[in-house]
N, C-alpha and C positions, 0 to 999 in steps of 0.2 A: 698567746693561752686560749684566746674565746671570746665570745660576744654575749649582752645580755639578752635573754630572752623578752619578747612582747608578753606581760603576765598580766591573766586580767582580775590578778588576787596581789595582795601587798607583798612586796619584796621586802624580807628583813635582811638581806644578806648584807654583809658590810667588807671592806678591804680590809686584808689583815693588817693591824696596826703595830703589832709587835716588833722587837727585833730579834732575830732568829737564821741561824748562820745554817742554810741548806746544803745539803748533801750534792754536792758537784758532778757525781756519778749520774745525777736524773738531770741534769741541766736541760736535756733534750725533753724533758717532758714539763717542767716547770719554766722552763725558760730563764730562770733566775730570778722570779719572782716569787714573792710567798703566797699568792693566790687570794681565798677572800673567806670569809665564815659566813657558813650558812647554816643557823640556828635549827633548821628543820630538814632530818634526813629526807622527808618526801621530796624534797625540791633539790636533791643531789642528781639528777640522772646524768647521763653521761652522754658525749656526742661521738659520732661516727669518727670525725676527727681526731677525737682525743683516746679513741679505741685504736685510729690505725697508728696512731704514734709510739702507742703500749706494743705493738706487734711490732713496730721498727726496733722498738728497745729491746725485746724480749730477741729479735734475732742478732743484734748485733752484739749483744753479750754471751747469751746461753750457753753457746758450744766452746766461745774461747775461755770462759772462767769456767767451764765444766760444773754447771749446775745439775744438782743430784737431789733423788727423791729423800728427804730429810727424813722416811723410815727406812730406807734402803739406800746407802751411800752408793752402793755399787751401780744404782741404776741411774746412770746419764741421761739427762733430757735433752732432746733435740728441738727445736723451735717446733716440730710438728706435734710433739709428746708433751709439751710442756703446759702443765693445766694450771686450775686458778688456787688450789694449795699451794702451789709453787710460787704464782705472784704472789701471793699473799706474802712468803717467806723472803722471796729474793728482791721484790718490787715493792708492793703496797707500804708495808710495814718500814722497810729502810728509807724509802723516800719520804715518807710522812713521820718518821720518828722525832724531828727536829721539832714539828708543832703537835704530833699525837693528836691529827685531824684526819678526816676522810679523805679519802685520793681526790675526790671530784674538789674540795674545798682548795684543795694545793694546787690544782690545774685549771679552775674555773675563775671569773672574774666578780659573778655574781651570781644568784639561783639559777637554776637550770631545772625546769620543771618536768615531768615525764609526760612525754606522749604514749610511749608504750612501757610496761613493765615486762622484764625479761625473767621467766621462770626456767631454771636451768639447773645441771649437776656440776658443782665445783670439780670435779674429776674430768671433765670436758677437755681435748687440748684449744686452747685459748684460741690460736690461729682459727680454728673450727667456727669457734663462737661467734668469732669477730667476721668472719665468711658470711654468717647468716644473718649478722645485723645489718650488713652492706650490702646483701641481697635482698633483705626485708626491704630497706629503705629504697633502695632502686626499685622494686618492685611497686611500691607507692608512691613513687615520683617525689621524693622526699630531697634536698640540697644536701648532698654530703659534707661539704663544708658550711655551708650558710654566709650570709650576708644579713647587711642590717635591716634589709627589705625582704631576706627570705631566709631567716633562721633554721638550722637544723633542726630535726627533730631529736628529742631527747629521750634515752633509753635507760630505765632506771634498773640498775645491777647492784645486788645488795653488796658484793665485796667491793665497790666503790662509793655505793653510795653511804655504807654503815661507816660509823668510826670503827675500825678493828681496835683501838686503842680502850676503845668505853661502849661496848654494846648493850649498854640502858635500854637504847629504842628497840631492842631486839628480844631483850628479856622482860617486857612489862607483864602485867597480871595477866591479861586478856589479850586476845589474838588482837582484836579490834583496836587496840591500845598502839599496836608493832607498827616500825615504821614501814612493814611491808605492805600492809592492810591499806596506810593510809596515803600510800604511795599510788597503789591500785585505786583508790577514791578518785584521785584526780588524773589517771591515765585513761585514753582510749579505748585500750584495751589491754590484753596480755599477749605476748609471744612467748610459747616454751620452746626451747631451744634444745633440740632432740640428740644427744648423742647417739653415734653408731650403734650402741648396744641397747640403747632404749633404757639406760640407767635413771634418765630424768624422772620415769614413772615410778621407780623404785626407792625415791625419796622423799619422805612425809610431806617437808615443805613444798614441796612443787605439788603434792595431793591437796594442801591446803589454798595454794595458789590459785590451782583449777578450779575447788569449790567456791572461793570467792566468786570468781570471775563467771563461770558458768550458771551456779544456784542464788548467788548473794546480791550483786550489784546488778541491777538492770540497766541492759543499755551495752555492755562491755562486749567488745571483740573479744575473739579467742582466735588465735592464728599458731599454726606449726610450724618450724624450720629446722632444716638439717643440711649439714655439709654435704654436698655433692657436687664436682666439678663437672660441667657437662654443657653444650649447646643446645640452648632451648629457643627453638623456631616459632614465630607467630605464625596465623592462617596464611601470611603471605611467602612465607618461607626465608623473611630476613630473621637474621642471625641474632642472639641476644644470649652473649657467652654471660655463663652463672657459675657461680663457684657453691652453691648452696641453692636448696629447693623449697618451696614453702606453701603449707595449704593458708588460705588467705579467706578469711569472712567477706565474701562479696567478691568484688573484681578490683583487680587492681590497675596498673598502667601499662599497656602495649610498649609505650617508650615514653622518652620524655616529656610529649607534648598529646599525647593519644591514650584514652580509657580502653582496656581491653574489654572485649566481650565473651560469651560464654565458651566459646571455641577455643579463644586464645588461652584462657583460664585452663581448660582442659589441657591444652598441649601444654603448658606452663607446668603444670601437676602432675604430669602423667610421667614427669622424671624423678618424683617421690618413689623411695627404694620401697616395691611393692611388700618384700620381706620382712622392712620395717613397720609397716604399715599393719600385716598382718600379725606380726607380734602384739602390736595394740590391741588386736581383737580378743587377747586374754586378759588386759589389764584387770588388777585388782587393788585399786588404790589402798585399801585397808589395811595389806600385806606391805605398804611401803615402810622403810624405816629412817631411823635417824642417828645422830651422830649423839644425839643428848636424848636418852630415852625419855624424859621428863616430856621435850618436846614432842614427841609420836603422841603421847598419852591424851595430851593439850588436845592437840591437833585433832585426832582422831573422835576425842570428844567433842570438840568445838562441830565438828561437822556432822557428828549424829546429834548434835543440839541436848546434849547433856548437861543436868544442871550443877554436878561435882565434875570438874574438870581435870582434878587430879586422881579418880577412881580407874579402875581398869575399865577400858574401853569395850564396848560392846564387841563382839567378833563379827557380827551379822548385822546389819540396817538397811531400813529401804532407803534412808539418804546415800550410802553407799552403794546400791546397787542403782539408782537414780544416776548419779555423778559418773559410774562405770559406763553406764548405757549412753551417755551424751557422749563422752571419750571415744568409746570406740565406734561410736554412730559417725563423728568426724572424720576419722581415720577410715571407715569404710566407703565413704563420700569420694574420696582420693584414689581408693583403691581397685574401684570398681573398672574404670578403665585399663589401668595395669595388667589388672586380671584377666580380660576380655583380652588384650594383645597379646597376653602370653599363652591363650588357650588353656588357660584354670577356671574351674567353676566360681560362680561366682554367689552359690546360695547364700553362703554364710554372711559375706559384705554385704546381701540385700536385705537380710534378715535384721542386722545391726543396725541399718540406713533409718529403720523406724526409730531408734531411740537419739536421731543427733538432736533435736528438738530446733531446728534450724527453721527460720520463718522465712528465709529465703535461700533457695536453692540453685545451683549452677550447673546444669552436668552437659557432657557435649561427648560424642561418640563418633563423632565424621572420621570416615576413612578406618573405621575397625569393622571388619569383616565378620567377628563373631557376634556384635550387636544385632541380634535378631528379634523377630517376635518374642521369641520365649525370654530372651532377656528383659526386654522392654516389659513385660510381665510380670519377671520377679522385681524390678524396680517400682515399677506403680506401684504395685501392690504393697509395697513396703516404703512407700513415700512418709513423710513424719504428718498426717492426715490432722491433727490434733494441734499441730502448731504452724505448719506450712501456709505463707500466704502469697507467695509467688514464686513461680518455676519459672526459670530460664534456660531456655534450650535452643537460643539464637545458633544457626550453622552446626547445630547437632546432630546431623547424620539422620534425622527422621525421615523416614517413606512411609507410605500408606501402611503397611503392613505392621506399623508400630503404633498405629492412631488407636486401634482398639483399647488395647491396654488404658492407653493414656484417657482418652475418654469416659471407661469406667469407671477412673478414679475423679473423672472432672464431673461426673452425676452426683455424686454425693460430698466433695470435696468442699472445704470452708476457703479453697484460695479464692484470691482476688485478682492475680495478675499472670498471667501465661505467655509468655513469648516465645514464640516458633518462627521467628522470621529467618529467612535464608535455609529452608527446608524442602522437602520436596513431597508433601502430603497428599498432593493432586485431589483430583474428585473422591477416591473413596476415603481419603483421609479426612477431608472438609466432611464428607456424609457422617462420619462416626464421630466428629467435634459437631455436627450442627443436631443429632439427636441427643447428645450430652447436653449441650448448651440449651436445648428446650426446657430440661429437669433440673439443672443447674441455677443455684439462688444466692450464690454469693461473688462472682466473676466477676467484676467491672471493666477490664482491660484483657483484651486479645488482640495479639498483634501477629498475624499470620503475612506480611510483607514477603511477596516473592516465593511462592508454595505451588505455583500452576493447578491454584483450583479451579480456573474458567469457568464458564457459565454455570455449568451443572453444579459445581462446588458453592457460587455464590447463590443458586436457586435452593440448594438446602440449607444453608445459613441463613437466608430470607426466611425459610419458614418458622427457625427456630427463634429469630427476633419478633416474630408475632406472637409469641408466647413468654419471651424472657422478659424479666423487668428489672432486671439487675446491671445488666451489661450497659455502660458508658461511652468506652471508645472501643473502635473494632477498624484495624489497618489491615485492609484489604488491596494495598498500592501494589502495581506489577507482578499483576496472577490472570492475566490475559483474561482479564471480564470485558465483555461485549454488552450488546444490545439486551439479550434475552437476562444477562443476570442484572444488569440495572436495570430492568424492567421489575425483576421480582424483588429487588432490593428497594426499590421506589415503593412499592404495594406494601412492602413492611413497615416501611418507614411512616405509614398513615395510619398504622396502629401502634408501634412500638412507640412507650413515650419516657423510656431511659435513657436512649442512647443520645449523647453530647456532639460526638466526633466521628466521623466514618471517611476514611482515608481511601480515594480511589484512583489516586492519581498513577500517571504510568500504565494505564490499561486500554489507552486508545480507542477511550468513547467517541463515538459519532455524536453527531448534534442533536441526534431525535432523542439518545438516551440520555445526555447531560440534561435537555430539557424536561424528561421525565423524573430525574433526578430533583432538578430544583424545583419541580412542582412539589416535590414531597417535605422540603426543608420546612421546618415550623420555627417559631420561637426557642431557642436552647439548643437547637441542633445545626452543627457547621458540618457541610460534605464538600470534603476537598477532591476536585476532580482535574 
């Protein structure tokens, strides 16, 4: 059946105590046990293991029993076309009929809190949906089955969490009283499961869920997955077979034990269909539809912060525009590399980047021939300057020709951290960075590990340190810096009072150079040589 999660809040669930005759057709799902009672719908997340059992059940029965679309009986389902509307008819309601409970209550033994909230369209094939959730779990390093010491992540899916026999938790007076909002409040973030036709964003409930995640609840992550069978290789060329691909908020896991870096992320996300991303460039969530017109009205008025939730919602509103800009920008991020590799223009994607609202951004273009100085200029001038705090382009394919555009942004940016490790910016790139660093008043961390800046690059950066008063951490490890560069850095450290860590490991410094640096060490400063 499952296991109890470790909860940081009171678990009000109880084992089901009544007498009930469960439908034996679904014994592979409920295992002959009546499940439990979970009073709060927001605590009825479903696990990957429970979803996998559902897919096996569908594959076993769908074609032999000739399951068909209730609206068109001539349309016979296959496991590959079977959707959530049909799941409700053929599995959820029949399986729970004896208890008239939510599906999760039938198959769980206690409350299952949501780690992630799933926003999706019911018309998407169930097998595609589950493929997205499984891949999401793999990309985040979650246990797929779980154990007492390593519980599997819970995914909140409305069809399985809400009691389809009693939708009181859905039809609440205000949206903040619904199970949807309450589940989002508990989750780490939301993942939009995007069907191949992009219908997810044409449904108004999905619009509402995106609005809550991106504009209402501070700190929630937002990610997007879509089914796509492929072999995703990491930077070392190691195979990672996947049945879906996702846009992650931050970095995921390279494998079971290691975090990915910006290059791994770029190599994984490049498999996101460019056509689907470009389709998202035209998103207008205010035109989304609902099965129930009253839901559409209430949701749009809630997004637009109207007092009368039953009134005709405004056709245009600044909050619609803000939400559309964020979503379009998120898809623009992942589309940039794919567009460049396909030889397509990136002007539209670059402009949309400005609205993404991301505080941390990971970009990688290593091995992309079309990533030239002009492409870097388009990207740099459209970075979300108002929000961006950290830019990670480790192994990003950066060369000296790309640095003037990035340096121009750095001069006026509010960015706090810049990670450029494992690139090849060389002396000209270091010069461009040094000139910007002398003017920058926000950057606290600069990572230039393995960039071939040499003595000349170190000298330029040293000049910047004499006037910069905010940088605290500078990583110049493995940059072929010798005596002249060390001398320049030592002189800069005698006047710079903000730096607390300077990494010069693996530069082959001689004893004289080391001595010069040791002389410059002051209280509060650590020099690694």
